[in-house]
C-alpha positions, 0 to 999 in steps of 0.5 A, spaced: 505 485 569 500 488 564 502 491 557 504 498 556 499 502 552 498 499 545 499 506 541 502 504 534 500 502 527 501 495 525 506 494 519 501 492 514 497 499 516 504 503 515 505 499 508 498 501 506 499 508 508 506 508 504 503 506 498 498 511 498 503 516 499 508 514 494 502 515 489 500 522 492 507 524 491 509 522 484 502 524 481 504 531 483 511 530 480 509 527 474 504 533 473 510 538 474 515 534 469 509 533 464 508 541 464 515 542 463 515 538 457 510 542 454 504 536 455 498 536 458 499 535 466 491 533 467 493 526 463 498 525 469 493 527 475 489 523 479 487 523 487 489 518 492 485 515 497 485 510 502 480 505 505 474 508 501 468 503 500 465 508 495 470 512 492 466 514 486 462 518 490 467 523 489 466 524 482 460 529 480 458 531 473 458 538 476 466 537 476 469 541 470 475 536 470 474 529 472 480 527 475 481 519 476 481 516 483 486 511 486 483 508 492 488 503 496 485 498 501 488 492 505 485 486 503 488 480 507 494 478 511 497 471 512 503 469 516 508 464 515 510 458 520 517 458 518 520 465 520 515 467 525 516 466 532 510 465 537 511 472 541 513 478 538 515 477 531 511 474 525 513 474 518 508 475 512 507 470 507 502 474 503 499 481 504 494 483 499 493 490 497 488 492 492 489 499 488 483 501 485 482 506 479 476 509 477 475 514 472 469 518 469 468 522 462 463 526 459 460 525 452 463 531 447 462 533 440 468 533 436 470 536 429 472 530 426 466 525 427 462 529 431 462 525 438 467 523 443 464 517 447 464 518 454 464 510 456 470 509 451 474 516 454 473 513 461 476 506 459 482 509 456 483 514 462 482 508 467 487 504 463 492 510 463 492 511 470 493 503 471 499 504 467 502 510 471 500 506 478 504 500 475 510 504 473 510 508 479 510 502 484 515 498 480 520 504 478 527 505 481 527 513 483 534 516 480 536 518 487 534 511 490 541 511 494 538 517 499 534 514 505 527 514 504 526 513 497 527 506 495 520 504 492 523 496 491 521 496 499 516 501 499 520 506 503 520 501 508 526 497 508 527 493 514 520 492 514 518 490 507 522 484 504 519 485 497 513 486 493 510 483 487 504 485 482 499 479 482 494 481 477 491 487 473 484 487 472 479 491 468 471 492 470 466 493 464 463 500 465 456 499 468 451 505 468 444 507 465 443 513 461 442 518 467 449 516 470 456 518 469 460 513 465 465 510 469 470 505 468 474 501 474 480 497 474 484 494 480 492 492 481 493 487 486 499 488 490 502 482 494 507 485 499 512 480 504 514 484 510 515 483 518 510 484 523 512 486 531 508 487 537 510 490 544 515 487 548 515 488 556 515 492 560 521 488 563 524 488 570 532 488 570 535 484 575 541 487 579 545 480 580 543 473 577 547 467 579 545 460 577 548 453 577 547 446 575 549 441 579 548 433 578 547 429 584 549 421 585 543 419 581 544 423 575 538 428 577 539 435 574 538 440 579 538 447 577 539 453 583 538 460 582 539 466 586 536 472 585 538 476 591 
């Protein structure tokens, strides 16, 4: 019998979405806490996207405040032969997500030295958001005993078995005199999880009778009655 309609997301998609969701929630939370502490909340602000191939397009010189951008995208998935079935359940070995951080800045005049370099400001802003993202994903919320707030399992306990930071990379800014100075970095996150598929539709039998008998030659005969 043909499969039912496949109308769901795979777990690797849900994990990507949850990573982005955690970051989106926490930037708002961190801004509120910074404001309460008398600090500039803009230093904890970033915008979150998924699967953007050119996220820097969201940055414009016309923006009064250039909020850094975080883009979460799926890279690759490999499965373990051990722990995976040939049907509905597979165990991932490495599922890789890239979390790209992009920050821009404008040159400013200052009282101290007369000039604030845009490329340096962009690099420091990028590194600041890289630090925030790492700390958010690898910290344990105070109320982690409550359902839905367990960052160790990316809020997907039972699906996600664990996560590990594989690397942090920084990219040298590349721009000309007319371009907005941009700095970029990347956190490479490795996640272990299970992947499942549809089962069925299945047909139930009202009665199933079966027996195994051996004849005189030792041959095994399996008899089944589906009536």
